[in-house]
N, C-alpha and C positions, 0 to 999 in steps of 0.2 A: 437132542439136536434141534436148533432153531430153524424155522422155515423163513425164507426171505420175504415172503408175502405179508407176514404179520408184523414186521418191524415198522415202528413209527419214524417218519422222517421229520427232522426239526423244521418248524414253520413259524410264521408270525401269526399272533392271535389277531382277532378283529379289533380288540381294544388297542394293541400296539399300532396297527395300521391307522386307525382313527386319530391317534395321538400325533403321528407323523403328518397326516394330512392337515391337522389343526395347526401345527407348528408352521408348515408351509404357507397356509392361508394367512396367518398372522404376519409372517415375514413379507408376503406379497402385499398385504394391506399397508405396511409401513413403507416398503420400497416403491411401489408404483406411483404414489402421488409426488414423490421427490424426483422422479425422472421427468425432466422438462423437455420442451420441444427444442428444436434447433433454434427457432426464433427467440425463445426465452433465453438461451445461452448467448446468442449474439447481442441482444439488447442489454443484458446483464454486463456482458464484456464492455460494450461501448460506455455504459454508465460508469463502470469501474475505471476505464481509461480516463474519462473526464474527471472523475474524482481524483485520481492521481495527478492529473495535469493542473487541477485547481490547487492541490496541495503544494505543487511546485511554485505556482504563482504566489501563494501565501508565504512560502518559505523565502522566495526572492524578495518579497516586500519586507520581511523581517530582517533578512541579512543585509540588504542594500539601503534600508531605512527610507525607501521611496515607495509610492503606491504602484501596485501592479493590478492589471485588470485582466479578466477573461472575457473577451467580447464575442457574442454569439450572433450568427446570422442563419436563421431558419431558411431564408431564401436561398442561400448558398449551401445549406446543410454543413456549415463548418463553424469553427471557432478559433480564435488566436489569443495569444498572451501578449499583452501590450504594456510598456512601462509608461507611467504618467498620462494615461488616457484622459483625453479632454472631451469625449463624446463625439468625435468626428464620425462620419459615415464609415461603415464597416470596410468598404473598398479602400478608404484613405488611411486607415489605421495601420501603422507599421508594427509587424510582430517583432519581438525580440528573437535572438537566436536560440535555437533549440538546444537544451542542455545535453542531449544525447547525440543527436544527429548534427554534428558540428557543420557550420556553414549553411544550414537551412533555417528558414524562419519557423517559429514555434506556432504553426497553423495546422489544424486538423480538419480534414474533410471526412466526415463520418463514413460516407459511402466508399471511400478509398481504403478504409481499413480492411484488413484481410477477411473476406467472407461476410462483410457487414453491409452489403449493397441494399438490403431491405430495411435497415435501421434508419430511422428519421428523427430529427430534432423537431419536436412539436412546437416548442416555444421555450423562452427564458424570460423570467420576470424577477428583477431585484429592485424592489421599490419603484416600479414603473419603468425601469431601464432594462435593456437587453444585454447588460454586462454586470459582472460582479467584480467590485474593486476591493482589494485588501490594502489595509493601512500598514503603517511601519510596525505595529504590534501584532499583526496577523488578524486583527478583527476586521470584518467587512464593513463597508459604508452602509449597506443595507442587506437584510436577510432576503433570501429568495430561493428559487428552484429552477431547474431545467428538466423538461420532460422528453424522454426518448420513447419511441414506439417501433415495434416490429410485430406485424400482424395485429392481434388484439391484446398484445402485452404491452404495458406502459411501465417504464421505470422512471423514478424521480431522484434526481440528485439535488440535495438541499444543503444550504449553507445557513447555519444559525447565526442570529444577529449579534449576540454578545461575545460568543466564543470563537466563532469562525469555523466551528467544527463542520466537516463536510460528511454527509451520510448518503447512502443509496438505499432506497426502499422501493417496493413494488406497489 
């Protein structure tokens, strides 16, 4: 007859516990740097919205065979899409109709975007101008970039000179 006090209960060995802890530490080391702050998400979202809006302006230029510009105003913290822009002051430039929000001008104020009140346009430079113009083949008149900032995080939306490819980088 067996006595209940001498029976071994199944348990994890020290080596098994160390392996589990090691796997969890490696997973944490991979995941934690990829978790961004809220400011990081907001400034990335603002940069991606601008990237999409610039792609729309580029597409409009190619489909209508006339130049379209994205005109920036760091003072107003906004930008607008304008057809046949001739360099008029920002306040006098007339935005085209928004392709999604019918009846509204294609003008975006960064602080009015959902939850992006702390995102700022630091500046825009396209060959010394504060606007990016796309010609009928989709290529820009000048290469350049726009800087967005939220806290200490800065994102850059760049337009390549020959191809017109628009990228977002940190």
